[in-house]
C-alpha positions as CSV (number, residue, x, y, z in Angstrom):
1,M,0.0,0.0,0.0
2,F,1.3,3.5,-0.9
3,R,0.0,6.6,0.8
4,A,0.3,10.3,0.0
5,T,-0.7,12.9,2.7
6,C,-1.4,16.6,2.3
7,Q,-2.0,19.2,5.0
8,I,-4.4,22.1,4.4
9,D,-4.6,24.9,7.0
10,F,-7.7,27.0,7.5
11,C,-9.6,29.1,10.0
12,Y,-13.2,28.4,11.0
13,G,-15.6,29.1,13.8
14,H,-18.3,26.9,15.3
15,R,-20.2,26.0,18.4
16,L,-21.7,22.7,19.7
17,L,-25.3,22.3,20.6
18,D,-26.3,20.3,23.6
19,Y,-22.8,20.5,25.0
20,A,-21.9,21.6,28.5
21,G,-18.3,22.6,28.0
22,K,-16.7,25.8,26.6
23,C,-17.4,24.8,23.0
24,R,-21.1,25.6,23.5
25,H,-20.1,29.2,22.8
26,L,-19.3,30.6,19.4
27,H,-15.5,30.4,19.0
28,G,-12.8,29.8,16.4
29,H,-10.0,27.5,15.5
30,N,-6.9,27.5,13.4
31,G,-7.8,24.1,11.8
32,R,-5.6,21.7,10.0
33,A,-6.9,19.0,7.7
34,V,-4.5,16.2,7.1
35,I,-5.8,14.2,4.1
36,S,-4.3,10.8,3.2
37,V,-5.0,9.0,0.0
38,A,-3.8,5.4,-0.6
39,V,-3.4,3.0,-3.5
40,D,-2.0,-0.5,-4.0
41,K,-0.2,0.4,-7.3
42,L,1.5,3.7,-8.3
43,D,0.5,5.5,-11.5
44,D,2.7,5.8,-14.6
45,R,4.6,8.7,-12.9
46,G,5.4,6.6,-9.9
47,M,2.9,8.6,-7.7
48,V,-0.1,7.8,-5.5
49,F,-1.6,11.1,-6.5
50,D,0.0,14.4,-7.4
51,F,0.3,16.5,-4.2
52,T,-0.6,19.6,-6.3
53,D,-3.9,18.1,-7.4
54,I,-4.9,17.1,-3.9
55,K,-4.0,20.6,-2.5
56,R,-5.6,22.4,-5.5
57,E,-8.9,20.4,-5.5
58,L,-9.5,20.0,-1.7
59,G,-7.7,23.2,-0.7
60,R,-10.0,25.2,-3.0
61,W,-13.1,23.4,-1.7
62,I,-12.0,24.1,1.9
63,D,-11.2,27.7,1.1
64,D,-14.5,28.3,-0.6
65,N,-16.7,26.5,1.9
66,L,-15.1,26.3,5.4
67,D,-12.3,28.9,5.6
68,H,-13.3,32.0,7.7
69,R,-16.8,30.7,8.0
70,M,-19.0,29.8,10.9
71,V,-19.7,26.0,10.6
72,L,-22.9,25.4,12.4
73,C,-25.7,22.9,12.8
74,E,-28.9,23.7,10.9
75,N,-30.7,23.7,14.3
76,D,-28.5,26.4,15.7
77,P,-30.5,29.6,16.5
78,A,-27.5,31.7,15.4
79,V,-27.8,30.5,11.8
80,P,-30.6,32.9,10.7
81,V,-29.1,35.8,12.6
82,L,-25.7,35.4,11.0
83,M,-27.2,34.9,7.6
84,E,-29.3,38.0,8.0
85,L,-26.2,39.9,8.9
86,G,-24.5,38.6,5.7
87,E,-21.9,36.6,7.6
88,P,-20.5,33.5,5.9
89,V,-22.0,30.3,7.3
90,F,-21.7,26.7,6.3
91,V,-24.6,24.6,7.6
92,L,-24.4,21.0,8.6
93,T,-27.3,18.7,9.4
94,E,-25.3,17.5,12.4
95,N,-23.3,19.1,15.2
96,P,-20.1,20.7,13.8
97,T,-17.7,18.5,15.8
98,A,-14.2,17.9,14.6
99,E,-15.3,14.3,13.9
100,N,-18.2,15.5,11.6
101,I,-16.0,18.1,9.9
102,A,-13.4,15.5,9.2
103,R,-16.1,13.2,7.7
104,L,-17.4,16.1,5.6
105,I,-14.0,16.7,4.1
106,A,-13.5,12.9,3.6
107,N,-16.8,12.8,1.7
108,V,-15.8,15.7,-0.6
109,A,-12.5,14.0,-1.3
110,S,-14.2,10.7,-2.2
111,E,-16.8,12.5,-4.3
112,R,-13.9,14.1,-6.3
113,G,-12.3,10.7,-7.0
114,F,-9.5,10.7,-4.5
115,P,-8.7,7.2,-3.1
116,L,-9.2,8.4,0.4
117,E,-7.7,6.6,3.4
118,S,-8.4,9.1,6.1
119,V,-8.8,12.7,7.2
120,Q,-7.5,14.1,10.4
121,L,-8.9,17.4,11.6
122,W,-6.7,19.2,14.1
123,E,-8.7,21.7,16.1
124,T,-5.7,22.6,18.2
125,P,-2.0,21.7,18.0
126,R,-2.6,18.8,20.4
127,C,-6.1,17.6,19.6
128,C,-7.5,16.0,16.5
129,A,-10.3,13.8,15.3
130,V,-9.8,11.2,12.6
131,Y,-12.2,9.8,10.0
132,E,-11.2,6.7,8.2
133,A,-12.8,6.0,4.9
134,T,-15.3,3.1,5.1
135,G,-17.9,4.2,2.5
136,G,-20.2,5.9,5.0
137,Q,-21.7,9.3,4.2
138,M,-22.7,12.1,6.5
139,G,-25.9,14.1,6.2
140,E,-26.3,16.8,3.6
141,A,-24.2,19.9,4.0
142,R,-25.2,23.2,2.4
143,P,-22.8,26.1,1.8
144,R,-24.4,29.5,2.3
């Protein structure tokens, strides 16, 4: 098995519903998505996948949809208020945990044809959630 891994840094805000800790409040993170693709056989160039293609495709999607946006659950009462103010919001059908955001990025990678192995989403320099590709899909996400 061969693996290629790219790191994409971005900033986002969120809050968690039905949560008793600090993350119940609107706050932001300097996030890092670590995306790994894997294949059994290298291509004609001797590559798993060109790093530039991974960064361009997925980096652009992250930049257009998650970077400098509030990532919120569709049930969050802040969604209509922020949208009315013209603030950039990305709405998930589920709580915007690191786990769910990692799965969202994994789904986008798979939909774009990348042989995804896993996505790590680092919320802080010491804490990350990992989603390993198993074919599961998360609920619909809608960029706003």
